[in-house]
N, C-alpha and C positions, 0 to 999 in steps of 0.2 A: 636341152640345156634349161636349167631352172635359174631364174634371176632373183637374188635377194636385193630388194630395193629399200634403202634406208633414207628417211627424210628427217632432217634435223633443222632446228632453229625456227620452226613454225609456231605461231601463236596458238593458244588453246582453241580459239574459235575456228581456226582453219583445221586443226587436228580433229576436232569434233565433227566438222563437215566431211572430212575425208573418211572418217569411220562410218558415216552414213551411206557412203558410196560403196560400190563393189570394188574390191582391190584390183580386179582385172582391168579396171579403167586405167590404172596406173602401171600395173605390172601384169601383163596377160598370162604369164606362166611362171609362177613363183610365189614369193612372200613379200608382203609390205610391212616394214618395220618402222615405227614412228616414235620419235622422242620429242615431246613438246618443249618449247623453250621456257625454262623455269627462271631464267635470269636474262639480263640484257646482253650478256656475252656468254660464250662457251667457256666452260670450266673443265678442269681435268676430270672431275667426277662425272660430268655429262659424257665426255668421250669414253671413259671407262665403262659406263653403263651401256652405251651403244655397242661397245666392243663385246660385252658379256651377252647382250641380246643376240648379236650376230653369231657369236660362238655357239650359243645354245641352238640356234636355228640350223647351223651347219651340221651340228652333231645329230640332228633329227633325220638327216639324209644318209643313205649308205655311201660308203667311200667312193664307189664308182659312179655316183651321180654327178654329172658335170654341173658346176655351180659358178654363176657369175655374181659378183658383189659390186654394187654401185651405190653411191651415196650422194644425195642431193642436199644442199645446205644453203641457207640464207647467209650471204657473206657478211662478215664483220671483222673488226680488228683482231679478234681472237680466233679467227677461222683456222689459222695454222696450228693452234693447240688442238683443235678437233681433228684436223686432217692427218696430223702426225700419227694418230692411232691407226689409220687405215692405209698407210703407205707401206709397201707398194701393191698390196693385194686387191684394193678396190679401185674403181674408176669414179672420180668425183665430178659433180657438175654444180654450178652456181645457180641459185634461184633468186629471182627478184623478191623483195619483201612484199608482203600483202599490205596494201593501203586501202582500207575500207572507204567507200564513198557514202557520206551521210547527207549529200546535197538534197535528197528528197526523202530523207528519213529512212525507216527500216527497209522499205522496198529497194531503194538504190543500194543500201548496204548489202542486202541479199543478192542483188544482181552482180555486185562487184565480187562477192564471195563465189558465186557460180562461175563467173568469168575466170577467177583464179584457179578453180578446179580444172577448167579446160586447159589453162596454161600449165599447170602441174602435169597433167596427162601428156601434153605434147612434149614437154621437156624430158619427162621420164622416158618416153618411147624413143625420143631422139638419142638419148644416151644409151639405151639398150641396143639401138642400131650401131652405135660406136663400139660397143663391147663386142659385137659380132665382127667388126673390122679387125680388132685386136686378136680375136679368136682365130681368124684366118692365118695370122702370122704365128701365133702360139702353137697352132696345130702342127707346125713343121717340127716342133719339139727340139731335137738335138741340133738343128741347123739354125735356130733363132737365138740371138743374144737376150731376148726378153725373158727367157727362163733361167738365165745364169744365176747362181746363188750369190747374193750381194756380199755376204761376209767372207766367204772363201774364195770368191773370184778376185777380191781385193783390187778394185779398179775404180778410180775417180770417173773414168769414162762410162763405166756401167752405171754408176750412180747418177751421173748427169743424164744419161739416156732415159732412165726410169723416171727421174724427176721431171724431165721435159714432157714426157707423155702424160704423166700424172697431172701436171699443172696446166698444160697448154693444149692438149688434144681437143678438148671441147671448144676451144676458141678458134681453131684452124678452119679457114674457109674450104680447105681440101684435106680432110683428115687422112685419107689414104696416102696422099703425096707427103704429108707431114710425117707419118709413121715411117715410110720408106727412107725419107731424107735423114731422119734421126738415126735410124739403124745404119745407114751408109756412113754417117759421121762416126759412129762407134767403130765400125769395121776399118776405118782408116787407122785406128790405134790398135785394134785387135783383129787383124785379118784372119781368115780361115787358114788353117795349116793341116798338113797331112803328116802324122807322126811316122818316123822311120819304121818300115816293116808293116805299115798299115795301108789299106787301099781307100779308106774313108777319111774325109776331112773333118776337122773339128775346130772348136774355139780354144784359145789358149791365153793365159794371163802372164806368161813368161816363166812360171814355175810349174804349172800343171797343164796337161792336156785334158780338156773336158769332153770325153768321148761318149758316144752313144752306148747304152748297155745292150743294144739289140733286143732280143726277146726275153732277156733275163731280167725281169722286173720284180724286185722284191724290197728295194730300199725306200720305203715310204712310211709316213706317219699314219698309223691306224687310229680309228676313232677310239678304240678301247684303251689306247695308250695316251690319249689327249690329256687325261688328268695329271699326268707326270710332266706336262709341258706348260709353257705360258700360253695365254689365249691366242696370241698372234701366230704361234707356231702352226696351229691347225689351219687358221685362216689363210696363211701364206702357202699352206700345203694344198689348197683347193682352188685358188684363184690368183691370177697375176694381172694387175691393171684392168680388173673387171672381166677378164677372160678365163674360163675354166681351162684346165689342162689335165692331161692323163695323170690321175692320182698316183699311179705306180711308177711314174717316170723318175729316173735319177740319172746322174752322170757317173760313168766309170772314169775316175780321175787317176792319171798316171804321171809321174814326174818327167820333165823334159830330160833331166840328167840327174844322176846320183840317186840316193834313197829318198823315200817318203819322209816327211816330218814325223816326229814322235807322236804328234796328236794334231787334230784339226777341231776348230770350235764349231759346235753344233748350233741349232736354231735358237737355243736359249743360253748360249755362251758357256756351255760345258765342254771341256776338251775331251775328245774321243780318239782312241788309238785307231789307226787305219788297219786294213788287212795287209798281209805280207807284200802283195804286189800292186794294190790299188786302194783307193778309198771311194766308197759310194757316197755321193753328195746330191741330195735332192734340191730342187729349185728354192725351197724354203730353208736350206742349209741343214736339213735333217741328215744325220750321218748314221749309216748302218754297216 
């Protein structure tokens, strides 16, 4: 697994110091992507630029390379504007602001900067560890609700599950227990079901059964087709809540009763006609 670590909201002096260090201090296996804070608050342009940088980095890897995307940010009143660009494919973590110590002049300022580097290293590695916890659940693939496509599953309970993990996982004193509790809460509203004539259970939204495709893996967004999609389409196709998942995985969706709908909305809101018997929907809502 490769980790793409994004750091946002840091002042120029911190960014310059980070660039003097080995990136492996912060992300042992992957890429370090930094966006200096150009203003006192996050702007849409800042979020868009970070999204473009991340997209370009993801495209540099082959489709079958497992990628984890995490973002550290200095919290502010405009943090939601930044984070909305990275939900739900990334796992965010808050950073304390850097406060230089000038009590003994330049020496104490440099000491405070070095101390902040150590802090960044610890926080980054802690969140990378959290992403491995999410990966343990995501690796179950068709048996985990964490990979359900947000648009086509059409459930406030799915959205609540993803938002809770995105916003609160790093704050939990027992992250694994928190993850399992949130999933159990979701399953109260969408329990596993076994479709008629099938031996395997699956998840259901009341209209469609979201079934495993077995070994028939073909419904996924390829790097070569990314130019025909929005930036978030590809990012959501490679990572969910900071955890990589099988790039070729999709759900075979069949109706509970009656015919399929005439079309289903894909990852960038374009209606796509289904196949005669089912519709292939990937976790990022890519439809094939």
